[in-house]
C-alpha positions as CSV (number, residue, x, y, z in Angstrom):
1,M,-15.9,-1.9,-20.9
2,S,-18.5,1.1,-21.4
3,E,-16.6,5.2,-20.5
4,D,-18.3,5.2,-17.9
5,A,-16.7,2.6,-15.8
6,L,-13.3,4.1,-17.3
7,S,-14.2,7.2,-15.9
8,Q,-15.6,5.9,-12.5
9,A,-12.2,4.5,-12.7
10,R,-9.9,7.4,-12.7
11,E,-11.5,9.2,-10.4
12,L,-10.6,7.0,-8.3
13,L,-7.5,6.4,-9.3
14,A,-7.3,10.1,-8.3
15,V,-7.4,9.9,-5.1
16,A,-6.9,6.7,-4.5
17,P,-3.4,6.2,-6.4
18,V,-2.2,3.1,-7.3
19,L,1.1,1.9,-4.8
20,D,3.0,-0.3,-7.4
21,G,5.0,-3.3,-6.3
22,H,7.3,-3.7,-8.6
23,N,8.9,-1.8,-12.1
24,D,11.9,-2.7,-13.7
25,L,12.8,0.8,-15.3
26,P,16.2,1.3,-13.2
27,W,17.5,-1.7,-14.5
28,L,16.2,-0.4,-17.9
29,L,17.9,2.9,-17.7
30,R,21.1,1.3,-17.2
31,E,20.7,-1.0,-20.3
32,K,20.1,1.7,-22.6
33,A,20.8,5.0,-20.9
34,G,24.5,3.4,-18.7
35,L,22.6,5.1,-15.9
36,D,22.7,8.9,-17.4
37,L,19.6,10.4,-16.6
38,D,20.4,13.8,-19.2
39,R,20.4,10.5,-21.7
40,M,17.1,9.2,-20.5
41,D,15.0,11.5,-18.4
42,P,11.6,10.0,-16.9
43,T,10.1,13.2,-16.7
44,G,9.7,13.1,-20.1
45,P,8.2,10.9,-22.8
46,L,10.6,7.6,-23.2
47,Q,10.8,5.9,-26.1
48,G,11.1,2.3,-25.7
49,A,10.1,2.3,-22.0
50,H,6.7,1.5,-20.7
51,T,6.8,3.8,-17.8
52,D,7.7,7.7,-17.7
53,L,6.2,10.2,-15.3
54,P,3.5,11.2,-17.3
55,R,2.4,8.3,-18.1
56,L,2.4,7.5,-14.1
57,R,-0.1,10.2,-13.5
58,A,-2.2,9.6,-16.7
59,G,-2.4,5.9,-15.5
60,G,-3.1,7.2,-11.7
61,V,0.3,5.4,-10.5
62,G,0.7,7.6,-7.1
63,G,3.4,5.6,-5.8
64,Q,6.2,2.7,-7.0
65,F,8.4,0.6,-5.5
66,W,11.3,0.7,-8.6
67,S,12.9,-2.7,-8.5
68,V,16.8,-2.7,-8.5
69,Y,17.0,-5.0,-10.4
70,V,20.7,-7.3,-11.2
71,P,20.6,-11.0,-13.0
72,V,21.4,-13.9,-11.2
73,T,24.6,-14.5,-13.7
74,M,25.5,-10.8,-11.7
75,R,27.0,-13.0,-8.2
76,G,29.8,-11.8,-5.4
77,E,30.4,-8.1,-5.2
78,T,30.0,-7.6,-8.5
79,A,26.2,-8.0,-7.7
80,V,26.1,-6.1,-4.9
81,T,28.3,-2.5,-7.4
82,A,25.5,-3.2,-9.5
83,T,22.7,-3.1,-6.9
84,L,23.9,-0.6,-5.1
85,E,24.1,1.5,-8.5
86,Q,20.3,0.8,-9.2
87,I,19.7,2.2,-5.8
88,D,22.5,4.9,-6.7
89,V,19.6,6.0,-9.4
90,V,16.6,6.3,-8.6
91,R,17.5,8.9,-6.2
92,R,18.7,10.1,-8.2
93,M,15.6,9.4,-10.4
94,C,14.1,11.6,-6.9
95,A,16.8,14.9,-6.5
96,R,16.1,15.3,-10.1
97,S,12.9,16.0,-10.0
98,P,11.8,16.7,-6.5
99,D,8.0,18.6,-7.5
100,Q,7.4,15.4,-8.9
101,L,8.8,12.8,-7.1
102,A,9.1,12.2,-3.4
103,W,12.2,9.6,-2.0
104,C,10.1,7.2,0.7
105,T,11.4,5.1,3.5
106,S,8.4,4.1,5.0
107,A,4.2,4.5,6.1
108,G,4.0,7.4,6.8
109,Q,6.2,9.5,3.7
110,V,4.5,7.4,1.6
111,L,0.8,8.8,2.6
112,A,2.4,12.3,3.0
113,A,3.5,12.4,-1.0
114,L,0.0,10.6,-2.0
115,A,-1.3,13.5,-0.3
116,D,0.8,15.9,-1.2
117,R,0.3,14.4,-4.9
118,R,4.6,13.7,-5.7
119,I,4.3,10.2,-7.3
120,A,6.1,7.9,-3.5
121,S,8.9,6.6,-4.5
122,L,10.3,3.1,-2.6
123,V,13.5,0.9,-3.2
124,G,12.8,-3.3,-3.6
125,L,16.1,-5.7,-4.1
126,E,15.0,-8.2,-6.4
127,G,16.9,-10.7,-5.5
128,G,18.8,-12.0,-2.5
129,H,21.6,-12.6,-4.4
130,S,22.0,-8.9,-4.0
131,I,23.9,-8.9,-0.1
132,D,26.7,-11.7,-1.6
133,S,25.1,-13.9,1.8
134,S,26.3,-10.4,4.4
135,L,24.0,-9.7,6.5
136,G,26.6,-6.9,6.3
137,A,25.5,-5.8,3.3
138,L,21.7,-7.0,4.1
139,R,21.6,-4.2,6.8
140,M,23.2,-1.3,4.4
141,M,21.1,-2.0,1.9
142,H,18.2,-0.8,4.3
143,A,20.0,1.8,5.4
144,L,20.3,3.6,1.6
145,G,16.6,3.1,1.0
146,A,15.7,-0.6,0.1
147,R,12.5,-1.6,1.9
148,Y,11.9,-5.3,0.8
149,M,14.3,-8.2,-0.7
150,T,13.3,-10.8,-2.9
151,L,14.2,-13.3,-0.9
152,T,15.5,-14.9,-4.5
153,H,15.5,-14.4,-8.7
154,N,15.2,-17.0,-12.0
155,A,18.1,-18.8,-9.8
156,N,18.7,-20.5,-6.5
157,V,20.6,-18.6,-3.6
158,P,23.2,-20.6,-1.0
159,W,20.4,-20.1,1.6
160,A,16.6,-20.4,0.1
161,D,15.4,-22.2,-3.7
162,S,13.9,-19.9,-6.1
163,A,10.8,-21.3,-8.4
164,T,12.8,-21.5,-11.4
165,D,15.3,-23.3,-10.1
166,T,16.1,-27.5,-9.3
167,P,15.9,-27.4,-5.8
168,R,18.7,-27.5,-3.3
169,V,18.3,-26.9,0.3
170,G,14.1,-27.4,0.8
171,G,13.2,-23.7,1.4
172,L,15.7,-22.0,3.4
173,T,18.2,-22.7,5.4
174,R,19.6,-22.3,8.6
175,F,21.3,-19.1,7.4
176,G,18.3,-18.5,5.0
177,E,15.8,-18.6,8.8
178,E,18.7,-15.4,9.9
179,V,18.2,-14.2,6.7
180,V,14.5,-13.2,7.2
181,A,15.2,-12.4,11.3
182,E,17.3,-10.0,10.4
183,M,14.7,-8.9,7.6
184,N,12.1,-8.7,10.1
185,R,14.0,-7.0,12.9
186,L,15.4,-4.1,10.0
187,G,11.2,-3.4,9.0
188,M,12.0,-4.5,5.5
189,L,9.1,-6.6,3.5
190,V,10.4,-10.4,2.5
191,D,9.2,-10.7,-0.4
192,L,8.1,-13.9,-1.7
193,S,7.6,-13.5,-4.8
194,H,10.2,-15.6,-7.5
195,V,11.1,-17.9,-5.0
196,S,9.8,-21.8,-4.7
197,P,6.4,-22.8,-2.9
198,D,8.6,-24.6,0.1
199,T,10.3,-20.8,0.9
200,M,7.1,-19.7,0.9
201,R,6.1,-21.6,3.4
202,H,9.1,-22.2,4.8
203,A,9.6,-18.1,5.2
204,L,6.1,-17.4,6.5
205,S,7.2,-19.9,9.5
206,V,9.8,-18.0,10.8
207,T,8.9,-14.2,9.5
208,R,7.2,-12.3,12.5
209,A,6.1,-9.1,9.7
210,P,4.2,-9.7,6.7
211,V,5.3,-10.5,3.8
212,I,4.6,-9.4,0.7
213,F,4.4,-10.9,-2.9
214,S,6.1,-7.5,-5.2
215,H,4.9,-9.4,-8.6
216,S,3.0,-12.4,-8.6
217,S,0.2,-14.1,-9.4
218,A,-2.3,-16.9,-8.4
219,R,-1.7,-20.8,-9.6
220,A,-4.5,-22.2,-9.5
221,V,-6.1,-20.1,-12.3
222,C,-2.3,-20.0,-13.9
223,D,-0.2,-22.8,-13.3
224,H,2.8,-21.0,-13.6
225,V,5.5,-22.0,-11.1
226,R,5.6,-18.3,-10.6
227,C,2.3,-18.2,-9.4
228,V,1.6,-18.6,-5.9
229,P,-0.1,-21.8,-4.8
230,D,-4.0,-21.5,-2.6
231,D,-2.4,-22.4,0.4
232,V,0.2,-19.7,0.6
233,L,-2.6,-17.4,-0.6
234,A,-4.9,-18.2,2.2
235,A,-2.3,-18.1,5.0
236,L,-1.9,-14.4,4.1
237,S,-5.0,-13.7,6.4
238,G,-3.0,-15.3,9.5
239,N,0.2,-13.6,8.4
240,G,-1.4,-9.9,7.3
241,G,1.0,-9.6,4.3
242,V,0.3,-8.8,0.0
243,C,-0.1,-10.6,-3.4
244,M,0.3,-7.9,-5.3
245,V,-0.9,-9.5,-8.7
246,T,1.6,-9.0,-12.1
247,F,0.4,-8.8,-15.2
248,V,3.1,-10.6,-16.6
249,P,1.2,-12.5,-19.5
250,A,2.9,-15.5,-18.7
251,F,1.3,-15.6,-15.5
252,V,-1.9,-14.4,-15.6
253,S,-3.1,-16.3,-18.8
254,E,-2.8,-20.3,-19.3
255,P,-2.5,-19.6,-23.5
256,C,0.4,-17.4,-23.1
257,R,2.2,-20.0,-20.3
258,A,1.9,-22.4,-22.8
259,W,3.8,-19.9,-25.5
260,D,6.6,-19.5,-22.5
261,G,7.1,-23.1,-22.2
262,E,8.2,-23.7,-26.0
263,V,10.6,-20.6,-24.9
264,S,12.2,-22.6,-22.1
265,A,11.7,-26.3,-24.4
266,E,13.7,-23.9,-27.1
267,M,16.3,-22.1,-24.4
268,L,17.4,-25.8,-22.8
269,R,18.0,-27.2,-26.0
270,R,20.1,-24.6,-26.7
271,G,22.6,-25.0,-23.1
272,L,21.0,-21.8,-21.8
273,S,18.8,-21.0,-18.2
274,V,16.0,-21.4,-18.0
275,G,16.1,-18.2,-15.8
276,D,18.0,-16.4,-17.9
277,W,16.3,-13.6,-18.0
278,Q,17.8,-11.3,-20.6
279,A,18.9,-14.6,-22.7
280,R,14.9,-15.3,-22.5
281,M,13.7,-11.8,-24.3
282,V,16.1,-13.0,-26.9
283,V,14.5,-16.6,-27.0
284,S,11.0,-14.8,-27.3
285,A,11.0,-12.7,-30.0
286,E,13.1,-14.8,-32.6
287,H,10.3,-17.8,-31.0
288,A,8.1,-14.7,-31.5
289,E,8.7,-14.9,-35.3
290,V,7.5,-18.6,-36.1
291,S,4.6,-19.1,-33.2
292,T,2.0,-16.3,-33.6
293,R,2.0,-15.0,-29.7
294,P,-1.3,-15.3,-27.8
295,R,-2.5,-12.0,-26.3
296,A,-3.2,-11.6,-22.2
297,T,-6.1,-9.3,-21.4
298,V,-7.7,-6.9,-19.5
299,A,-9.6,-9.8,-17.9
300,D,-7.1,-12.6,-16.9
301,V,-5.6,-9.8,-14.8
302,A,-8.7,-9.7,-13.2
303,D,-9.4,-13.1,-12.7
304,H,-6.0,-13.3,-10.8
305,V,-7.0,-10.2,-8.1
306,E,-10.4,-12.1,-7.8
307,H,-9.2,-14.1,-6.8
308,V,-6.7,-13.8,-4.5
309,R,-9.3,-11.6,-3.4
310,V,-11.5,-15.2,-2.3
311,V,-8.5,-17.3,-0.6
312,A,-6.4,-14.6,1.0
313,G,-9.3,-11.7,1.9
314,V,-9.6,-7.9,0.1
315,E,-7.5,-7.3,2.4
316,H,-4.5,-9.3,1.0
317,V,-3.9,-8.1,-2.3
318,G,-2.3,-5.3,-4.2
319,L,-0.3,-4.7,-7.5
320,G,3.1,-5.2,-9.0
321,G,2.6,-4.7,-12.5
322,D,6.5,-5.9,-13.4
323,Y,6.0,-2.5,-16.5
324,D,9.7,-2.8,-18.1
325,G,10.9,-6.0,-16.8
326,V,8.9,-8.2,-19.9
327,D,8.1,-7.4,-22.9
328,V,4.9,-8.0,-24.1
329,L,2.2,-6.5,-21.4
330,P,-2.0,-7.9,-22.4
331,V,-3.7,-5.3,-24.1
332,G,-4.9,-3.1,-23.0
333,M,-2.2,-2.4,-20.7
334,E,0.7,-1.9,-22.8
335,D,2.1,0.8,-20.7
336,V,1.8,2.3,-16.7
337,T,-0.9,3.9,-18.2
338,G,-3.2,1.0,-18.2
339,Y,-4.8,0.6,-13.7
340,P,-7.8,2.4,-15.3
341,A,-8.6,-0.4,-17.2
342,L,-8.2,-2.8,-14.8
343,F,-9.7,-0.6,-12.4
344,A,-13.1,-0.6,-14.8
345,E,-13.1,-3.9,-15.0
346,L,-12.7,-4.6,-11.3
347,L,-16.2,-2.0,-11.4
348,T,-18.1,-3.6,-13.8
349,R,-17.7,-7.1,-11.7
350,G,-19.1,-5.5,-8.3
351,W,-16.0,-4.3,-6.9
352,S,-16.6,-1.7,-4.3
353,E,-15.1,2.4,-4.1
354,R,-13.6,0.4,-0.2
355,D,-12.4,-2.6,-1.8
356,L,-10.7,-1.1,-4.7
357,R,-9.2,1.7,-2.3
358,L,-8.1,-1.4,-0.3
359,L,-6.1,-2.7,-3.3
360,A,-5.1,0.4,-5.1
361,H,-2.4,1.0,-1.9
362,G,-4.5,0.7,1.3
363,N,-3.1,-2.4,1.7
364,V,1.0,-2.4,0.8
365,V,0.5,0.9,3.1
366,R,-0.7,-1.5,6.0
367,V,2.1,-4.0,5.8
368,L,4.9,-1.9,5.3
369,R,3.2,0.2,9.0
370,A,3.1,-3.6,10.1
371,A,6.6,-4.0,9.3
372,E,7.9,-1.0,10.7
373,E,6.1,-1.8,14.0
374,V,7.0,-5.3,14.5
375,A,10.7,-3.8,13.5
376,G,10.7,-1.5,16.7
377,R,9.5,-4.4,19.1
378,L,12.3,-6.7,17.5
379,R,15.4,-3.7,18.1
380,A,14.3,-3.6,21.6
381,E,14.6,-7.5,22.2
382,R,18.1,-7.5,20.4
383,G,20.7,-5.7,18.5
384,P,22.0,-6.9,15.1
385,S,23.0,-9.9,13.5
386,T,26.6,-11.5,13.6
387,A,25.7,-14.5,11.8
388,R,27.8,-15.4,8.8
389,I,27.1,-18.1,6.3
390,E,29.6,-20.4,7.0
391,D,28.8,-21.3,10.4
392,L,25.6,-21.4,9.9
393,D,25.3,-23.7,7.2
394,G,29.1,-25.2,7.3
């Protein structure tokens, strides 16, 4: 890409910064520093991380959904507690650097943070196991600031099927439908990344509010189970939702997907669950020593952004990098300073400034506002659901 395009991209992001859908820095802080911000302080350069505040600034990131991820190996009360600890560290990050980070729970607060040139910080739960099949826990997560929940992670939950597990219920159970309904009533975005295509379709059929894919790409471009089929992308135009294209190499590049398939095969040979992300990172590192790992490119990511635009419409595409949630990223996008490279690539493909502003944050802010409006209407219609999984699903 030309230096002129890169310079133009940086200028655009200075006035219309990215609101990214997914970053796993909170879990990295847990793994490497025990959630002690004195040991790993994001306000300065962080070694061994893709993310810190100086690099977010350099990358044109003005807002971030921080993923409060817990592994699928954690279940029940353990998962709930670990989720609370992740929310706590995001809140402490914001309290520690109020001049740079703004704790946000609404579209209006996001826009105010962008205007104030602080990084809007929101929370997204990565996996329905974080609520232990409890609508009361869901409501408390919302009260503490969570503004989306990914219905599953890499394994099924009792009420919804994951893309990377053996289908068990064929989408959502009756309780799963109730989870979606309660999220709509709360104004919490339904995140369909990680779920099976049948769960995607089922959720779209029952939701009253726009959905998001916080970090997913297009299956027609890269045939990975974590990517979104075209019929689901097409449905976003009627739903009003957004697919936030991710940068994960196995999800954007066919050679990378094939290499990742070799890792999955080795995991199965060892008796490991292919959905165990921590184990996958270990096996991937070992496999890289004996098999050259292909690299994804900025152009690969741009191909997915363009495909979502063609199928769903420019009002339904965003970005969810998954930084600090993977070990390797595309060449030129190795850390959060990489967004200008993608915008420069799209500029060379003829994207207008208006469309790039929508991609950067306009579409996601619209979805947040729409979810808030739906919640206002639903709360006037009914109170909190007291449904229990054992009553609805038996």
